[in-house]
BAVOTI-231827 format. One line per 10 residues: their letters; for each residue y negated, z, x of C-alpha. Coordinates in Angstrom, 3 decimals. Each point is the difference from the previous one (the first is absolute). Layout:
REM BAVOTI-231827
A) Y/Z/X ~ ...
***
This chain:
REM BAVOTI-231827
XXXXXXXXXX) 0.145/-0.263/-0.216 ~ -3.746/-0.741/1.647 ~ -2.625/2.351/0.264 ~ -2.325/-1.332/-2.498 ~ 2.782/0.841/-2.665 ~ 0.693/3.518/0.705 ~ -2.142/2.475/-2.576 ~ -1.966/1.061/2.977 ~ -2.768/2.815/-0.596 ~ -3.432/-0.613/1.761
XXXXXXXXXX) -2.411/2.895/1.223 ~ -2.829/-2.255/-1.980 ~ -3.634/1.414/0.308 ~ -1.511/-1.266/-2.898 ~ -3.451/-1.724/1.464 ~ -2.667/-0.516/-2.277 ~ -0.272/-4.214/-0.182 ~ -3.082/-2.070/0.858 ~ -3.203/0.797/-1.589 ~ -1.727/-2.969/0.898
XXXXXXXXXX) 1.474/-2.629/-1.860 ~ -0.606/-3.457/0.304 ~ -3.731/0.709/0.604 ~ 0.153/-1.491/3.923 ~ 2.233/-3.226/-1.457 ~ -2.821/-2.148/-0.016 ~ -2.753/-0.276/2.647 ~ -3.449/0.767/-1.765 ~ -2.731/-1.670/2.274 ~ -3.245/2.083/-1.707
XXXXXXXXXX) -2.209/-0.412/3.312 ~ -1.606/-3.243/1.172 ~ 1.302/-0.856/3.250 ~ -2.090/-3.117/1.801 ~ -2.913/1.776/-1.247 ~ 0.689/3.352/1.155 ~ 1.435/-1.066/3.536 ~ -2.719/-1.457/0.663 ~ -1.948/2.961/-0.154 ~ 2.257/1.432/1.806
XXXXXXXXXX) -0.229/-2.045/3.109 ~ -3.647/-0.327/0.290 ~ -0.055/4.366/-0.515 ~ 3.014/0.377/2.566 ~ -2.555/-2.264/2.342 ~ -2.867/2.030/-0.603 ~ 2.043/3.686/0.528 ~ 1.685/-1.750/2.997 ~ -3.234/-0.515/1.419 ~ -1.121/3.060/-0.595
XXXXXXXXXX) 3.213/1.592/1.972 ~ -0.700/-2.253/3.343 ~ -3.863/0.632/-0.220 ~ 0.426/3.952/0.072 ~ 2.788/-0.466/2.345 ~ -2.631/-0.926/2.459 ~ -2.372/2.716/0.048 ~ 1.519/3.377/1.410 ~ -2.813/0.950/-2.112 ~ 1.738/-0.827/-2.943
XXXXXXXXXX) 4.135/1.161/0.411 ~ -0.351/2.994/-1.711 ~ -1.173/-2.062/-2.667 ~ 2.957/-2.766/0.421 ~ 2.133/3.207/0.023 ~ -1.019/0.754/-3.296 ~ -0.162/-4.005/-1.342 ~ 3.468/-0.315/1.249 ~ 1.011/3.101/-1.928 ~ -1.336/-1.069/-3.252
XXXXXXXXXX) 1.665/-3.599/0.635 ~ 3.603/1.461/-0.106 ~ -0.375/2.844/-2.462 ~ -1.744/-2.885/-2.080 ~ 3.583/-1.711/-0.111 ~ -1.401/-3.330/1.834 ~ 0.747/1.072/4.207 ~ 2.625/-3.942/-0.138 ~ -3.182/-1.668/-0.396 ~ -1.321/1.106/2.957
XXXXXXXXXX) 3.270/0.802/1.852 ~ -0.856/-1.971/3.811 ~ -4.032/1.903/-0.566 ~ 1.273/3.683/-0.935 ~ 2.604/-0.126/3.021 ~ -2.496/-1.929/2.802 ~ -2.570/3.045/-1.099 ~ 1.761/3.033/0.529 ~ 1.341/-1.748/2.842 ~ -2.764/-0.337/1.794
XXXXXXXXXX) -1.003/3.669/-1.153 ~ 2.891/1.562/1.186 ~ -0.729/-2.107/3.313 ~ -3.367/1.578/0.110 ~ 0.338/3.013/-0.640 ~ 3.705/1.268/0.072 ~ 0.527/4.150/-1.067 ~ -4.201/-0.106/0.647 ~ -1.348/-0.643/-3.499 ~ -3.567/0.254/-0.129
XXXXXXXXXX) -1.684/-1.558/-2.811 ~ -0.091/1.259/-3.400 ~ 3.321/1.157/-2.090 ~ 2.184/1.361/1.843 ~ 3.102/0.322/-2.420 ~ -0.382/-3.621/-1.087 ~ -0.222/-1.070/3.291 ~ 3.473/1.941/0.765 ~ 1.659/-0.898/-2.965 ~ -0.596/-3.481/0.115
XXXXXXXXXX) 1.497/0.440/3.635 ~ 3.081/0.955/-0.389 ~ 0.331/-1.820/-3.231 ~ 0.104/-3.033/2.625 ~ 1.844/1.009/2.447 ~ -2.066/1.521/2.585 ~ 1.330/3.469/0.883 ~ -4.014/1.994/0.086 ~ 0.331/3.330/1.217 ~ -0.716/2.792/-2.794
XXXXXXXXXX) -1.210/2.033/2.433 ~ -3.764/-1.702/-0.961 ~ -0.039/2.393/-2.824 ~ -0.285/2.894/1.987 ~ -4.076/-0.657/-0.176 ~ 0.615/0.969/-3.589 ~ 0.835/3.765/0.771 ~ -2.016/2.812/1.436 ~ -0.336/2.034/2.494 ~ 2.600/2.343/-0.993
XXXXXXXXXX) 2.619/-3.400/-1.394 ~ -0.691/0.400/-3.610 ~ -1.259/-3.174/-1.477 ~ -3.736/0.347/-0.599 ~ -1.242/1.497/-3.313 ~ -2.610/-2.955/-0.185 ~ 3.463/-2.467/-0.375 ~ -0.090/2.295/-3.597 ~ -3.525/-1.943/-0.865 ~ 0.934/-3.719/0.536
XXXXXXXXXX) 2.335/-0.605/-2.629 ~ 0.345/-3.914/1.227 ~ 1.024/1.096/3.278 ~ 2.574/3.198/-1.178 ~ 1.684/-3.313/-1.807 ~ 0.071/-2.102/2.477 ~ 1.352/2.525/2.600 ~ 2.567/0.620/-2.909 ~ 0.960/-3.170/0.279 ~ 0.435/-0.704/3.852
XXXXXXXXXX) 2.128/2.928/0.236 ~ 2.855/-1.915/-1.619 ~ -0.117/-2.064/2.733 ~ 1.163/2.484/2.119 ~ 3.879/0.187/2.397 ~ 2.286/3.125/0.023 ~ -2.366/2.767/2.213 ~ -3.356/-1.216/-0.405 ~ -0.876/3.647/-0.956 ~ -3.862/-0.442/-0.191
XXXXXXXXXX) 0.594/-2.565/-2.830 ~ 2.179/2.500/-1.308 ~ -2.449/2.067/-0.531 ~ -2.275/-2.246/-1.375 ~ 1.885/-0.928/-2.634 ~ 0.628/3.846/-1.101 ~ -4.071/0.058/0.771 ~ -0.889/-3.043/-2.320 ~ 2.854/0.588/-3.018 ~ -1.480/3.600/-0.482
XXXXXXXXXX) -3.546/-1.099/0.195 ~ 0.644/-2.839/-1.985 ~ 2.145/1.333/-2.697 ~ -3.418/3.044/-0.404 ~ -2.168/-2.923/-0.716 ~ 2.427/-1.690/-2.799 ~ -0.473/3.368/-1.804 ~ -4.136/-0.873/-0.806 ~ -0.476/-1.886/-2.938 ~ -3.308/-1.436/1.188
XXXXXXXXXX) 1.567/-2.107/2.159 ~ 1.958/-2.515/-2.060 ~ 0.212/-2.989/1.529 ~ 0.718/1.838/3.875 ~ 2.718/2.295/-1.753 ~ 1.499/-3.144/-1.620 ~ -0.020/-1.782/3.782 ~ 1.203/3.255/1.708 ~ 2.899/0.984/-2.569 ~ 0.962/-3.335/0.227
XXXXXXXXXX) -0.006/0.107/3.585 ~ 1.710/3.474/0.246 ~ 2.886/-1.631/-1.692 ~ 0.573/-3.114/1.542 ~ -1.688/-0.739/3.494 ~ -1.051/-3.475/1.090 ~ 3.047/0.061/2.338 ~ 2.502/0.995/-2.931 ~ -2.454/-2.541/-2.045 ~ 1.391/-3.836/-0.998
XXXXXXXXXX) -2.648/-2.667/0.584 ~ 0.113/-1.646/-2.831 ~ -0.495/3.597/-1.696 ~ -2.528/1.035/2.509 ~ -2.023/-3.079/-1.060 ~ 0.055/0.916/-3.783 ~ -0.956/3.537/0.824 ~ -2.913/-0.917/2.276 ~ -1.748/-3.069/-1.369 ~ -1.847/2.164/-2.572
XXXXXXXXXX) -0.684/2.984/1.735 ~ -1.627/-2.759/2.807 ~ -2.106/-1.385/-3.115 ~ -1.368/3.049/-0.338 ~ -1.388/0.861/3.736 ~ -3.477/-1.666/0.397 ~ 0.368/-1.038/3.122 ~ 2.939/-2.238/-0.688 ~ -0.007/-3.629/0.585 ~ 0.323/-2.778/-2.827
XXXXXXXXXX) 1.398/-2.499/1.646 ~ 3.069/2.084/1.123 ~ 0.284/1.810/-3.400 ~ -0.175/-3.505/-1.834 ~ 2.466/-1.318/2.543 ~ 2.327/2.916/-0.187 ~ -0.569/-0.659/-4.137 ~ 0.988/-3.361/0.133 ~ 2.975/0.334/2.509 ~ 1.439/2.225/-1.884
XXXXXXXXXX) 0.636/-2.194/-2.602 ~ 0.907/-3.148/1.236 ~ 2.042/2.216/1.817 ~ 1.707/0.939/-3.173 ~ 0.015/-3.016/-1.016 ~ 2.528/-1.207/2.857 ~ 1.923/3.438/-0.674 ~ 0.568/-1.155/-3.755 ~ 1.503/-3.247/-0.163 ~ 2.154/2.139/3.333
XXXXXXXXXX) 1.109/1.363/-2.509 ~ -0.026/-1.632/-3.082 ~ 2.643/-2.712/2.658 ~ 2.213/3.234/0.385 ~ 0.211/1.156/-3.510 ~ 1.367/-3.373/-0.718 ~ 2.569/0.282/2.520 ~ 0.794/3.662/-0.817 ~ 0.213/-1.523/-3.630 ~ 2.696/-3.067/0.537
XXXXXXXXXX) 2.600/3.353/0.864 ~ -0.923/1.574/-3.472 ~ 0.068/3.333/2.150 ~ -0.321/2.212/-3.530 ~ 2.873/-1.244/-1.156 ~ 2.490/-0.866/3.164 ~ -0.923/3.464/1.946 ~ -0.735/2.336/-2.857 ~ 1.013/2.658/2.278 ~ -2.833/-0.920/2.107
XXXXXXXXXX) -3.557/1.366/0.989 ~ -2.017/-3.506/-1.768 ~ -3.134/-0.003/2.324 ~ -1.253/-3.389/1.283 ~ -3.075/1.225/-0.938 ~ 0.087/3.311/2.176 ~ 1.867/-1.763/2.963 ~ -2.762/-2.499/0.099 ~ -2.680/2.826/0.457 ~ 1.599/1.620/2.718
XXXXXXXXXX) 0.313/-3.504/1.807 ~ -3.805/-0.064/-0.359 ~ -0.204/3.488/1.360 ~ 1.636/-1.730/3.258 ~ -2.154/-2.908/0.272 ~ -2.684/-1.431/-2.372 ~ -1.531/-2.276/1.667 ~ 0.087/-4.015/-0.874 ~ 1.964/-0.848/3.454 ~ 2.572/1.882/-0.937
XXXXXXXXXX) 0.985/-1.795/-3.352 ~ 3.432/-1.484/1.234 ~ 0.692/3.661/1.531 ~ -0.610/1.661/-3.515 ~ 1.708/-2.355/-1.861 ~ 3.086/0.620/1.961 ~ -0.035/3.631/0.244 ~ -0.767/0.937/-3.503 ~ 3.022/-1.957/-0.708 ~ 2.151/1.762/2.268
XXXXXXXXXX) -1.745/3.090/-1.462 ~ 0.739/-0.669/-3.802 ~ 3.451/-0.459/1.734 ~ 0.554/3.010/1.637 ~ -0.940/2.159/-3.211 ~ 2.868/-1.559/-1.491 ~ 2.167/0.472/2.619 ~ -1.019/3.765/0.290 ~ 1.155/0.046/-3.673 ~ 2.996/-1.896/0.637
XXXXXXXXXX) 1.079/2.401/2.536 ~ -1.371/3.836/-1.393 ~ 0.193/-1.251/-3.880 ~ 2.728/-2.485/-0.742 ~ 3.087/-0.695/2.408 ~ 3.429/2.232/0.195 ~ 0.790/0.911/3.659 ~ 2.379/-2.862/0.234 ~ -2.513/-2.866/-1.590 ~ -2.192/1.465/2.945
XXXXXXXXXX) 2.381/-0.522/2.783 ~ 0.696/-3.434/-0.994 ~ -3.849/-1.122/-0.644 ~ -0.967/1.352/3.789 ~ 2.619/-1.775/0.988 ~ -1.134/-3.379/-0.848 ~ -3.578/1.086/1.279 ~ 2.050/0.201/3.476 ~ 1.561/-3.159/-0.554 ~ -3.408/-1.360/-1.294
XXXXXXXXXX) 2.661/-1.705/-2.252 ~ 0.493/-0.128/-3.637 ~ 3.648/-0.803/0.115 ~ 1.036/3.598/-0.165 ~ -2.233/0.903/-3.441 ~ 2.476/-1.864/-3.084 ~ 1.448/3.664/-0.705 ~ -3.479/1.056/-0.513 ~ -2.283/0.326/-3.024 ~ -2.239/-2.739/-0.540
XXXXXXXXXX) -3.256/1.943/0.747 ~ 0.987/0.425/3.749 ~ 0.720/-3.039/0.459 ~ -3.121/-1.339/-1.212 ~ -2.023/2.261/1.507 ~ 1.866/-0.992/3.118 ~ -0.786/-3.801/-0.819 ~ -3.484/0.690/-0.347 ~ -0.614/1.544/3.945 ~ 2.244/-2.676/1.128
XXXXXXXXXX) -2.634/-2.343/-1.947 ~ -3.112/1.410/1.184 ~ 1.153/0.326/3.571 ~ 1.162/-3.636/0.058 ~ -3.110/-1.471/-1.806 ~ -2.320/1.814/3.154 ~ 2.920/-1.191/2.670 ~ -1.041/-3.715/-0.850 ~ -3.801/0.768/0.083 ~ 0.030/2.062/3.211
XXXXXXXXXX) 2.401/-2.957/1.542 ~ -2.441/-2.481/-0.219 ~ -2.290/2.199/2.147 ~ 2.654/0.628/2.106 ~ 0.168/4.135/-0.877 ~ 3.818/0.117/-1.738 ~ 1.073/2.378/2.425 ~ -1.961/2.726/-2.189 ~ 1.654/-0.537/-2.257 ~ 2.918/0.772/1.412
XXXXXXXXXX) -1.068/3.659/1.552 ~ -0.641/0.586/-3.937 ~ 3.459/-0.519/-0.883 ~ 1.511/2.801/2.794 ~ -3.004/2.478/-1.709 ~ 0.863/-0.708/-3.255 ~ 3.702/0.355/1.256 ~ -0.559/3.374/1.454 ~ -2.064/1.121/-3.161 ~ 2.877/-0.826/-2.055
XXXXXXXXXX) 2.350/1.624/1.890 ~ -2.767/3.666/-0.086 ~ 0.431/-0.675/-4.244 ~ 3.589/-0.356/0.317 ~ 0.330/3.781/2.709 ~ -1.510/1.552/-2.879 ~ 2.330/-0.815/-2.876 ~ 2.539/1.557/1.876 ~ -1.848/2.751/0.366 ~ -0.330/-0.023/-3.678
XXXXXXXXXX) 3.280/-1.059/-0.803 ~ 1.222/3.287/2.648 ~ -2.348/2.256/-1.541 ~ -1.124/0.575/3.967 ~ -2.981/1.693/1.045 ~ -1.072/-1.231/3.711 ~ -1.821/1.263/2.295 ~ -3.471/-0.369/0.220 ~ -0.011/-1.917/2.889 ~ 2.724/-2.218/-1.225
XXXXXXXXXX) -1.791/-0.016/-2.904 ~ -2.940/-1.425/1.503 ~ 2.283/-2.546/2.347 ~ 0.758/-1.823/-3.053 ~ -2.766/0.723/-2.949 ~ -2.576/-1.644/2.777 ~ 1.661/-3.061/-0.176 ~ 0.729/0.587/-3.865 ~ -3.756/0.497/-0.805 ~ -0.765/-3.723/0.606
XXXXXXXXXX) -2.453/-0.136/2.360 ~ 1.699/-1.089/3.193 ~ 1.388/-3.381/-2.231 ~ -3.419/-0.684/-1.472 ~ -1.959/0.102/2.934 ~ 2.207/-2.183/0.947 ~ -0.184/-2.018/-2.868 ~ -3.818/0.235/0.160 ~ 0.047/-1.633/2.958 ~ 1.449/-3.407/-0.665
XXXXXXXXXX) -2.302/-2.010/-1.319 ~ -2.778/0.512/2.785 ~ -1.392/-1.570/2.141 ~ 0.272/-0.620/3.722 ~ -0.655/3.791/0.582 ~ 3.076/0.751/-1.047 ~ 2.727/-0.798/2.914 ~ 3.840/-0.007/0.651 ~ -1.566/3.469/1.857 ~ -1.647/1.647/-3.169
XXXXXXXXXX) 4.102/-0.167/-1.971 ~ 1.483/1.294/3.343 ~ -2.976/2.721/-0.017 ~ 0.731/1.009/-3.915 ~ 3.681/-0.079/0.945 ~ -0.362/3.068/2.078 ~ -0.803/1.823/-3.087 ~ -3.696/0.938/2.972 ~ -1.976/3.017/-0.967 ~ -2.571/-1.002/-2.236
XXXXXXXXXX) 2.476/-2.038/-2.269 ~ 1.905/3.517/0.060 ~ -3.150/1.810/-0.889 ~ -0.492/-2.589/-3.384 ~ 3.647/0.606/-0.894 ~ -0.959/4.325/0.582 ~ -2.574/-0.500/-2.407 ~ 1.564/-2.251/-2.895 ~ 3.353/2.318/0.406 ~ -1.216/3.145/-0.481
XXXXXXXXXX) -2.475/-0.911/-2.684 ~ 2.370/-1.713/-1.980 ~ 2.191/3.110/0.757 ~ -2.622/2.601/-1.090 ~ -0.809/-1.882/-3.620 ~ 3.604/-1.391/-0.756 ~ 1.679/3.183/0.631 ~ -0.105/1.888/-3.485 ~ 0.996/-3.181/-1.767 ~ 2.786/-0.966/2.183
XXXXXXXXXX) 1.655/3.762/-0.641 ~ -0.348/-1.562/-3.732 ~ 3.100/-2.174/0.631 ~ 2.738/-1.087/2.843 ~ -2.505/-0.660/3.389 ~ 1.206/0.395/3.417 ~ -1.685/3.146/1.735 ~ -3.331/-0.812/0.654 ~ -1.951/1.488/3.325 ~ -0.628/2.999/-1.771
XXXXXXXXXX) 3.565/0.760/-0.895 ~ 0.597/-0.368/3.280 ~ -2.527/2.294/1.462 ~ 1.099/2.935/-3.232 ~ 3.368/-0.176/1.196 ~ -0.969/0.219/4.064 ~ -2.441/2.031/0.661 ~ 0.210/2.416/-3.360 ~ -3.417/-0.148/-0.615 ~ -1.681/-0.532/-3.230
XXXXXXXXXX) -1.577/-3.287/-1.920 ~ -4.003/1.492/0.149 ~ 0.819/-0.383/4.541 ~ 2.111/-3.364/-0.166 ~ -3.250/-1.341/-2.221 ~ -2.321/1.278/2.807 ~ 2.436/-1.443/3.002 ~ 0.003/-3.368/-1.564 ~ -3.731/0.037/-0.347 ~ -0.427/1.325/3.562
XXXXXXXXXX) 2.086/-3.091/0.986 ~ -1.544/-2.185/-2.072 ~ -3.683/0.949/1.845 ~ 1.660/0.204/2.821 ~ 1.605/-3.796/-0.464 ~ -3.233/-1.305/-0.232 ~ -1.209/1.369/2.854 ~ 2.755/-1.794/2.309 ~ -1.229/-3.141/-2.198 ~ -3.459/0.641/1.415
XXXXXXXXXX) 1.628/0.640/3.895 ~ 2.024/-2.744/0.292 ~ -2.449/-2.798/-1.981 ~ -2.032/1.015/2.793 ~ 2.424/-0.052/3.278 ~ 2.625/-2.577/-0.836 ~ -2.841/-2.537/1.128 ~ 2.904/-2.672/0.353 ~ -0.133/-0.367/-3.955 ~ -2.081/-1.662/-1.760
XXXXXXXXXX) -2.472/1.756/-2.917 ~ 1.394/-2.431/-2.513 ~ 3.378/2.174/0.479 ~ -1.207/3.303/0.527 ~ -2.218/-0.532/-3.177 ~ 2.946/-1.209/-2.441 ~ 1.775/3.410/1.334 ~ -3.425/1.626/-0.936 ~ -0.135/-1.242/-3.249 ~ 3.538/0.474/-0.745
XXXXXXXXXX) -1.009/3.638/0.299 ~ -2.896/-0.330/-2.221 ~ 1.413/-1.228/-2.664 ~ 2.581/2.714/0.090 ~ -2.917/2.359/-0.536 ~ -1.440/-1.789/-3.062 ~ 3.494/-0.530/-1.617 ~ 1.931/3.394/0.542 ~ -3.025/2.526/1.047 ~ 0.233/2.204/-3.852
XXXXXXXXXX) 3.209/-1.765/-0.834 ~ 2.214/-3.575/0.166 ~ -2.459/-1.971/-1.746 ~ 2.535/-2.773/1.084 ~ 2.749/1.389/-2.317 ~ -2.187/1.108/-2.873 ~ -3.221/-2.436/-0.039 ~ -2.411/1.918/-2.054 ~ -3.806/-0.130/-0.359 ~ -1.017/0.767/3.302
XXXXXXXXXX) 2.240/-3.450/1.888 ~ -1.179/-1.539/-3.437 ~ -3.301/0.362/1.056 ~ 0.013/-1.092/3.320 ~ 2.065/-2.925/-0.757 ~ -2.816/-1.442/-2.895 ~ -2.775/0.981/2.156 ~ 1.637/-2.626/2.614 ~ 1.288/-2.227/-1.864 ~ -1.584/-0.559/-3.186
XXXX) -3.387/1.241/-0.076 ~ -2.232/-1.639/2.065 ~ -3.691/1.354/1.080 ~ -3.353/-0.847/-1.568
***
């Protein structure tokens, strides 16, 4: 008797259905593309001239740093990559660690974001003769906020920045209690909840554009460019999502995979977090499909397949062949076909550029990914609670972030090489740190729900058993490990000079998406008002 003919009891999780319907299926072009694009080109040229003019005059370097910060936070950095790179390189070559023009905190944050390991000793100037932060700093609210944001670029062991974080967080928290500072309080509250370092650039643009508009000294051309640029890019993203929706609908996911999370729109939102720039359109489409299929695969192992079925399913991935799938349910065959289809499609495209080798690395990454799922299935079947070390060695892979990073690189330009994939394959510290953020934040928000059904032991279970501590202690420990992981990502992005910043930013952005979706609850599995609002803001509502 074949497996599919048996009466089996499946660990169904009963996820809620897709909440978007077919609203993204038809691309609705709402903006006048040609006219807006001409205006954007003129505005870009004006801003470009302003950047280069400020670069030539040393006394204008403070203004240049502020201009670059505004450009980045307004979400239009991709228009001026060359000019920004050139400007920050010049500033680093000119001043090194000894910045002397204007806002130290913004300079420090920008330089570190760009990969320049400038010293934090410059903040000793913020302290008095007793070694405490000067009381006068509390009179400058914007200065304190800038210092607070700078502290999130710290690496482990930078005590002065640890102290600065406590100092600014405490004092800024007091300011939010004053109802007379409404606009300032909102800005501070948002920063205290999520600093710039952890904020997705596209969401930061949505937040910063209306704030910048209220600044009396704002640059009208820059503001107009930010608004038009946002809407033009939104139009491209809507077009991509429409194409993805047609692909997804072709597989009739709700009926063919009723046990799985139908989350194409949320997967695309996740992908936008990894990269939103126009030049990454091809990469984005491929990664979004990988995200969507990965969610079905996760649920196939976690909330559908029997142990015997999953053994055969995993073997198919190891062979990279469907020949052994005959005895499995149709849904398991179909998800395998979906994955093979997007690989073959992308392999054909990349072969024309002499880059088909990238898919070879990705296939090996997928095999490792599915093998980690199988190990978890074995633990669940046996009721085994592994040691913490054993658990992490598997779940850092099963969280999917190493694989999805590889998938994000496949369609990118020539900055990605054979060495890039070899590097990711070794699970280097920055990639491991991103996996730490994903694993521990996911464990914390999903623990209660997972206890209500048969599920593999989570990291929390492992810590509770091995160390005989309280749940509260484990949550505190996990939160601490997440913060250390952010510092590790900072450090690696500064010291790994042979790794292009374009790759490091994919890793950092993966961490940022987790901070958006998993900070308070599992907003991917249980899509609520917060995520609906964010998705509509990015993909439905244009800026007026």
